N, CA, C and O atoms as a printed pandas DataFrame, in Angstrom:
     atom_number atom_name residue_name chain_id  residue_number  x_coord  y_coord  z_coord
0              1         N          UNK        A               1  -18.875   15.447   -5.515
1              2        CA          UNK        A               1  -17.504   15.218   -4.885
2              3         C          UNK        A               1  -16.547   14.232   -6.004
3              4         O          UNK        A               1  -16.996   13.295   -6.665
4              5         N          UNK        A               2  -15.238   14.688   -6.005
5              6        CA          UNK        A               2  -14.753   13.802   -6.813
6              7         C          UNK        A               2  -13.648   12.655   -5.990
7              8         O          UNK        A               2  -12.905   13.040   -5.087
8              9         N          UNK        A               3  -13.682   11.392   -6.408
9             10        CA          UNK        A               3  -13.252   10.415   -5.959
10            11         C          UNK        A               3  -11.696   10.538   -6.287
11            12         O          UNK        A               3  -11.439   10.339   -7.475
12            13         N          UNK        A               4  -10.807   10.775   -5.613
13            14        CA          UNK        A               4   -9.348   11.041   -5.694
14            15         C          UNK        A               4   -8.682    9.482   -6.042
15            16         O          UNK        A               4   -7.595    9.389   -6.611
16            17         N          UNK        A               5   -9.219    8.669   -5.761
17            18        CA          UNK        A               5   -8.634    7.447   -5.782
18            19         C          UNK        A               5   -8.631    6.830   -7.128
19            20         O          UNK        A               5   -7.845    5.927   -7.417
20            21         N          UNK        A               6   -9.461    7.287   -7.910
21            22        CA          UNK        A               6   -9.977    6.848   -9.321
22            23         C          UNK        A               6   -8.836    7.921  -10.126
23            24         O          UNK        A               6   -8.470    7.552  -11.242
24            25         N          UNK        A               7   -8.457    8.803   -9.762
25            26        CA          UNK        A               7   -7.693    9.626  -10.692
26            27         C          UNK        A               7   -6.466    8.981  -11.438
27            28         O          UNK        A               7   -5.700    8.278  -10.778
28            29         N          UNK        A               8   -6.247    9.178  -12.739
29            30        CA          UNK        A               8   -5.171    8.343  -13.575
30            31         C          UNK        A               8   -4.041    8.591  -12.962
31            32         O          UNK        A               8   -3.226    7.716  -13.253
32            33         N          UNK        A               9   -3.518    9.556  -12.088
33            34        CA          UNK        A               9   -2.208    9.744  -11.820
34            35         C          UNK        A               9   -2.003    8.930  -10.296
35            36         O          UNK        A               9   -0.896    8.804   -9.773
36            37         N          UNK        A              10   -3.115    8.478   -9.775
37            38        CA          UNK        A              10   -2.998    7.727   -8.413
38            39         C          UNK        A              10   -2.858    6.023   -8.687
39            40         O          UNK        A              10   -3.681    5.290   -9.236
40            41         N          UNK        A              11   -1.394    5.636   -8.052
41            42        CA          UNK        A              11   -1.215    4.046   -8.552
42            43         C          UNK        A              11   -2.287    3.619   -7.770
43            44         O          UNK        A              11   -3.052    4.289   -7.077
44            45         N          UNK        A              12   -2.235    2.118   -8.018
45            46        CA          UNK        A              12   -3.113    1.123   -7.521
46            47         C          UNK        A              12   -2.426    0.841   -6.450
47            48         O          UNK        A              12   -1.217    0.662   -6.302
48            49         N          UNK        A              13   -3.570    0.809   -5.484
49            50        CA          UNK        A              13   -3.654    0.958   -3.606
50            51         C          UNK        A              13   -4.086   -0.509   -3.519
51            52         O          UNK        A              13   -5.247   -0.560   -3.926
52            53         N          UNK        A              14   -3.668   -1.680   -3.175
53            54        CA          UNK        A              14   -4.268   -2.796   -2.524
54            55         C          UNK        A              14   -4.159   -3.070   -1.169
55            56         O          UNK        A              14   -3.078   -2.709   -0.704
56            57         N          UNK        A              15   -5.051   -3.676   -0.249
57            58        CA          UNK        A              15   -4.766   -4.240    0.989
58            59         C          UNK        A              15   -4.236   -5.535    0.832
59            60         O          UNK        A              15   -4.777   -6.354    0.089
60            61         N          UNK        A              16   -3.244   -5.771    1.461
61            62        CA          UNK        A              16   -2.740   -7.346    1.340
62            63         C          UNK        A              16   -3.388   -8.210    2.388
63            64         O          UNK        A              16   -3.714   -7.843    3.517
64            65         N          UNK        A              17   -3.511   -9.232    1.940
65            66        CA          UNK        A              17   -4.248  -10.336    2.981
66            67         C          UNK        A              17   -3.000  -10.992    3.635
67            68         O          UNK        A              17   -1.899  -10.903    3.091
68            69         N          UNK        A              18   -3.189  -11.675    4.850
69            70        CA          UNK        A              18   -2.305  -12.045    5.601
70            71         C          UNK        A              18   -1.164  -13.076    5.114
71            72         O          UNK        A              18    0.004  -13.125    5.499
72            73         N          UNK        A              19   -1.770  -13.828    4.232
73            74        CA          UNK        A              19   -0.700  -14.932    3.499
74            75         C          UNK        A              19    0.433  -13.935    2.827
75            76         O          UNK        A              19    1.611  -13.808    3.161
76            77         N          UNK        A              20   -0.296  -13.268    1.773
77            78        CA          UNK        A              20    0.828  -12.382    1.029
78            79         C          UNK        A              20    1.689  -11.264    1.921
79            80         O          UNK        A              20    2.841  -10.972    1.599
80            81         N          UNK        A              21    1.073  -10.712    2.983
81            82        CA          UNK        A              21    1.977  -10.033    4.099
82            83         C          UNK        A              21    3.024  -10.767    4.671
83            84         O          UNK        A              21    4.138  -10.302    4.917
84            85         N          UNK        A              22    2.626  -12.021    4.901
85            86        CA          UNK        A              22    3.834  -13.002    5.755
86            87         C          UNK        A              22    4.844  -13.035    4.473
87            88         O          UNK        A              22    6.016  -12.730    4.692
88            89         N          UNK        A              23    4.492  -13.357    3.270
89            90        CA          UNK        A              23    5.572  -13.038    2.220
90            91         C          UNK        A              23    6.593  -12.255    2.216
91            92         O          UNK        A              23    7.799  -12.472    2.333
92            93         N          UNK        A              24    5.891  -11.178    2.046
93            94        CA          UNK        A              24    6.584   -9.944    2.063
94            95         C          UNK        A              24    7.555   -9.708    3.141
95            96         O          UNK        A              24    8.761   -9.561    2.943
96            97         N          UNK        A              25    7.019   -9.681    4.209
97            98        CA          UNK        A              25    7.710   -9.589    5.567
98            99         C          UNK        A              25    8.889  -10.599    5.554
99           100         O          UNK        A              25   10.008  -10.175    5.843
100          101         N          UNK        A              26    8.718  -11.853    5.250
101          102        CA          UNK        A              26    9.828  -12.895    5.414
102          103         C          UNK        A              26   10.983  -12.573    4.097
103          104         O          UNK        A              26   12.191  -12.812    4.094
104          105         N          UNK        A              27   10.263  -12.043    3.173
105          106        CA          UNK        A              27   11.292  -12.009    1.983
106          107         C          UNK        A              27   12.297  -10.523    2.192
107          108         O          UNK        A              27   13.440  -10.360    1.763
108          109         N          UNK        A              28   11.569   -9.674    2.881
109          110        CA          UNK        A              28   12.689   -8.541    3.441
110          111         C          UNK        A              28   13.414   -8.616    4.789
111          112         O          UNK        A              28   14.342   -7.849    5.046
112          113         N          UNK        A              29   12.872   -9.775    5.856
113          114        CA          UNK        A              29   13.406   -9.870    6.926
114          115         C          UNK        A              29   13.061   -8.829    7.497
115          116         O          UNK        A              29   13.998   -8.115    7.854
116          117         N          UNK        A              30   11.716   -8.357    7.790
117          118        CA          UNK        A              30   11.254   -7.391    8.214
118          119         C          UNK        A              30   10.025   -7.423    9.427
119          120         O          UNK        A              30    9.254   -8.382    9.386
120          121         N          UNK        A              31    9.871   -6.584   10.299
121          122        CA          UNK        A              31    8.594   -6.857   10.875
122          123         C          UNK        A              31    7.403   -5.584   10.244
123          124         O          UNK        A              31    7.673   -4.532    9.665
124          125         N          UNK        A              32    6.081   -6.140   10.604
125          126        CA          UNK        A              32    5.295   -5.102    9.794
126          127         C          UNK        A              32    5.344   -3.787   10.397
127          128         O          UNK        A              32    4.776   -2.965    9.677
128          129         N          UNK        A              33    5.872   -3.238   11.580
129          130        CA          UNK        A              33    6.031   -2.080   12.131
130          131         C          UNK        A              33    7.273   -1.283   11.414
131          132         O          UNK        A              33    7.461   -0.067   11.436
132          133         N          UNK        A              34    8.061   -2.274   10.781
133          134        CA          UNK        A              34    9.322   -1.838   10.135
134          135         C          UNK        A              34    8.972   -0.795    8.754
135          136         O          UNK        A              34    9.724    0.091    8.348
136          137         N          UNK        A              35    7.661   -1.153    8.182
137          138        CA          UNK        A              35    7.282   -0.689    6.771
138          139         C          UNK        A              35    7.224    1.051    7.295
139          140         O          UNK        A              35    7.078    1.473    8.442
140          141         N          UNK        A              36    7.436    2.013    5.713
141          142        CA          UNK        A              36    7.096    3.166    6.068
142          143         C          UNK        A              36    5.369    3.122    6.356
143          144         O          UNK        A              36    4.629    2.153    6.184
144          145         N          UNK        A              37    5.006    4.467    6.838
145          146        CA          UNK        A              37    3.615    4.510    7.326
146          147         C          UNK        A              37    2.811    5.094    6.192
147          148         O          UNK        A              37    3.368    5.560    5.199
148          149         N          UNK        A              38    1.389    5.067    6.351
149          150        CA          UNK        A              38    0.566    5.831    5.329
150          151         C          UNK        A              38   -0.731    6.086    6.295
151          152         O          UNK        A              38   -1.280    5.200    6.950
152          153         N          UNK        A              39   -1.076    7.319    6.265
153          154        CA          UNK        A              39   -2.192    7.913    7.325
154          155         C          UNK        A              39   -3.852    7.316    6.514
155          156         O          UNK        A              39   -4.346    7.486    5.399
156          157         N          UNK        A              40   -4.290    6.571    7.774
157          158        CA          UNK        A              40   -5.628    6.270    7.374
158          159         C          UNK        A              40   -6.448    7.300    6.755
159          160         O          UNK        A              40   -7.407    6.881    6.106
160          161         N          UNK        A              41   -6.247    8.763    6.826
161          162        CA          UNK        A              41   -7.384    9.556    5.998
162          163         C          UNK        A              41   -6.720    9.843    4.738
163          164         O          UNK        A              41   -7.203   10.834    4.189
164          165         N          UNK        A              42   -5.655    9.228    4.031
165          166        CA          UNK        A              42   -5.153    9.298    2.860
166          167         C          UNK        A              42   -6.114    9.248    1.717
167          168         O          UNK        A              42   -6.345    8.066    1.462
168          169         N          UNK        A              43   -6.792   10.090    0.896
169          170        CA          UNK        A              43   -7.789    9.782    0.002
170          171         C          UNK        A              43   -7.437    8.548   -1.304
171          172         O          UNK        A              43   -8.274    8.150   -2.114
172          173         N          UNK        A              44   -6.267    8.190   -1.247
173          174        CA          UNK        A              44   -6.006    7.267   -2.375
174          175         C          UNK        A              44   -6.333    5.913   -1.760
175          176         O          UNK        A              44   -6.440    4.986   -2.563
176          177         N          UNK        A              45   -6.508    5.648   -0.483
177          178        CA          UNK        A              45   -6.449    4.413    0.053
178          179         C          UNK        A              45   -8.027    3.673   -0.360
179          180         O          UNK        A              45   -9.058    4.283   -0.644
180          181         N          UNK        A              46   -7.825    2.191   -0.285
181          182        CA          UNK        A              46   -9.125    1.811   -0.635
182          183         C          UNK        A              46  -10.361    2.061    0.371
183          184         O          UNK        A              46   -9.879    2.428    1.442
184          185         N          UNK        A              47  -11.451    2.018    0.425
185          186        CA          UNK        A              47  -12.555    2.168    1.550
186          187         C          UNK        A              47  -12.465    1.055    2.721
187          188         O          UNK        A              47  -12.893    1.215    3.864
188          189         N          UNK        A              48  -11.867   -0.031    2.251
189          190        CA          UNK        A              48  -11.492   -1.242    3.016
190          191         C          UNK        A              48  -10.494   -1.169    3.861
191          192         O          UNK        A              48  -10.418   -1.935    4.822
192          193         N          UNK        A              49   -9.690   -0.328    3.633
193          194        CA          UNK        A              49   -8.293   -0.118    4.489
194          195         C          UNK        A              49   -8.624    0.318    5.831
195          196         O          UNK        A              49   -9.310    1.334    5.951
196          197         N          UNK        A              50   -8.246   -0.285    6.813
197          198        CA          UNK        A              50   -8.173   -0.241    8.437
198          199         C          UNK        A              50   -6.881    0.073    8.934
199          200         O          UNK        A              50   -5.892   -0.173    8.242
200          201         N          UNK        A              51   -6.771    0.642   10.171
201          202        CA          UNK        A              51   -5.380    0.843   10.698
202          203         C          UNK        A              51   -4.788   -0.351   10.954
203          204         O          UNK        A              51   -5.431   -1.303   11.395
204          205         N          UNK        A              52   -3.739   -0.392   10.745
205          206        CA          UNK        A              52   -3.050   -2.022   10.785
206          207         C          UNK        A              52   -2.780   -2.693    9.721
207          208         O          UNK        A              52   -1.861   -3.503    9.596
208          209         N          UNK        A              53   -3.734   -2.317    8.753
209          210        CA          UNK        A              53   -3.249   -2.954    7.439
210          211         C          UNK        A              53   -2.279   -2.372    6.472
211          212         O          UNK        A              53   -1.905   -1.213    6.290
212          213         N          UNK        A              54   -1.965   -3.544    5.883
213          214        CA          UNK        A              54   -0.583   -3.269    4.884
214          215         C          UNK        A              54   -0.934   -3.026    3.660
215          216         O          UNK        A              54   -1.573   -3.955    3.166
216          217         N          UNK        A              55   -0.714   -1.889    2.792
217          218        CA          UNK        A              55   -0.709   -1.486    1.428
218          219         C          UNK        A              55   -0.013   -1.735    0.713
219          220         O          UNK        A              55    1.167   -1.494    0.968
220          221         N          UNK        A              56   -0.370   -2.349   -0.562
221          222        CA          UNK        A              56    0.496   -2.519   -1.757
222          223         C          UNK        A              56    0.375   -1.520   -2.757
223          224         O          UNK        A              56   -0.659   -1.429   -3.418
224          225         N          UNK        A              57    1.361   -0.748   -2.928
225          226        CA          UNK        A              57    1.191    0.240   -4.151
226          227         C          UNK        A              57    1.863   -0.070   -5.218
227          228         O          UNK        A              57    3.076   -0.274   -5.162
228          229         N          UNK        A              58    1.267   -0.137   -6.182
229          230        CA          UNK        A              58    1.803   -0.497   -7.488
230          231         C          UNK        A              58    1.993    0.471   -8.477
231          232         O          UNK        A              58    0.977    0.579   -9.163
232          233         N          UNK        A              59    3.064    1.358   -8.883
233          234        CA          UNK        A              59    3.222    2.093   -9.708
234          235         C          UNK        A              59    4.109    2.148  -10.920
235          236         O          UNK        A              59    5.112    1.434  -10.941
236          237         N          UNK        A              60    3.823    2.944  -11.942
237          238        CA          UNK        A              60    4.624    2.546  -13.035
238          239         C          UNK        A              60    6.067    3.488  -12.768
239          240         O          UNK        A              60    6.176    4.470  -12.034
240          241         N          UNK        A              61    6.917    2.961  -13.456
241          242        CA          UNK        A              61    8.169    3.035  -13.501
242          243         C          UNK        A              61    9.207    3.493  -14.700
243          244         O          UNK        A              61    9.138    2.781  -15.702
244          245         N          UNK        A              62    9.979    4.370  -14.739
245          246        CA          UNK        A              62   10.699    4.618  -16.252
246          247         C          UNK        A              62   11.816    3.423  -16.211
247          248         O          UNK        A              62   12.015    2.779  -17.241
248          249         N          UNK        A              63   12.422    3.179  -15.215
249          250        CA          UNK        A              63   13.424    2.100  -15.165
250          251         C          UNK        A              63   12.970    0.678  -15.123
251          252         O          UNK        A              63   13.680   -0.138  -15.709
252          253         N          UNK        A              64   11.975    0.292  -14.563
253          254        CA          UNK        A              64   11.266   -0.753  -14.349
254          255         C          UNK        A              64    9.909   -0.586  -14.890
255          256         O          UNK        A              64    9.348    0.509  -14.923
256          257         N          UNK        A              65    9.328   -1.802  -15.362
257          258        CA          UNK        A              65    7.833   -1.360  -15.799
258          259         C          UNK        A              65    6.752   -0.927  -14.634
259          260         O          UNK        A              65    5.786   -0.167  -14.695
260          261         N          UNK        A              66    7.236   -1.627  -13.660
261          262        CA          UNK        A              66    6.421   -1.261  -12.504
262          263         C          UNK        A              66    7.243   -1.367  -11.210
263          264         O          UNK        A              66    7.979   -2.342  -11.060
264          265         N          UNK        A              67    7.146   -0.297  -10.151
265          266        CA          UNK        A              67    7.401   -0.518   -8.695
266          267         C          UNK        A              67    6.743   -0.760   -7.895
267          268         O          UNK        A              67    5.640   -0.213   -7.917
268          269         N          UNK        A              68    7.039   -1.627   -6.861
269          270        CA          UNK        A              68    5.979   -1.837   -5.709
270          271         C          UNK        A              68    6.568   -1.691   -4.289
271          272         O          UNK        A              68    7.710   -2.040   -3.991
272          273         N          UNK        A              69    5.522   -1.046   -3.303
273          274        CA          UNK        A              69    6.105   -0.282   -2.294
274          275         C          UNK        A              69    4.855   -0.839   -1.039
275          276         O          UNK        A              69    3.659   -1.086   -1.192
276          277         N          UNK        A              70    5.561   -0.885   -0.039
277          278        CA          UNK        A              70    4.388   -1.038    0.887
278          279         C          UNK        A              70    4.160   -0.329    1.894
279          280         O          UNK        A              70    5.181    0.288    2.199
280          281         N          UNK        A              71    3.108   -0.064    2.724
281          282        CA          UNK        A              71    2.850    1.089    3.561
282          283         C          UNK        A              71    2.186    0.520    4.512
283          284         O          UNK        A              71    1.373   -0.301    4.088
284          285         N          UNK        A              72    2.227    0.676    5.986
285          286        CA          UNK        A              72    1.473    0.251    7.179
286          287         C          UNK        A              72    0.662    1.427    7.058
287          288         O          UNK        A              72    1.163    2.483    6.673
288          289         N          UNK        A              73   -0.741    1.313    7.404
289          290        CA          UNK        A              73   -1.950    2.358    7.768
290          291         C          UNK        A              73   -2.004    2.762    8.987
291          292         O          UNK        A              73   -2.135    1.870    9.824
292          293         N          UNK        A              74   -1.949    3.754    9.330
293          294        CA          UNK        A              74   -1.895    4.321   10.795
294          295         C          UNK        A              74   -2.799    5.269   10.749
295          296         O          UNK        A              74   -3.225    5.712    9.683
296          297         N          UNK        A              75   -3.232    5.728   12.053
297          298        CA          UNK        A              75   -4.516    6.535   12.495
298          299         C          UNK        A              75   -3.989    8.089   12.176
299          300         O          UNK        A              75   -4.728    9.049   12.394
């Protein structure tokens, strides 16, 4: 079976710890539930990701070197 999360076109997905998450939420002035969602069944998620976690996705960008987005894991 192929591990989709390791494909070269899949951007890096990282589970944020509580300290980093608080910094992100404070920076944007939002609550965790205001973040866009990602399903727990998404094959690109790290194996350690659980419902309620926030994932940092870092992808390559043509206009900036990298673009970082955040997603809340839902069931």
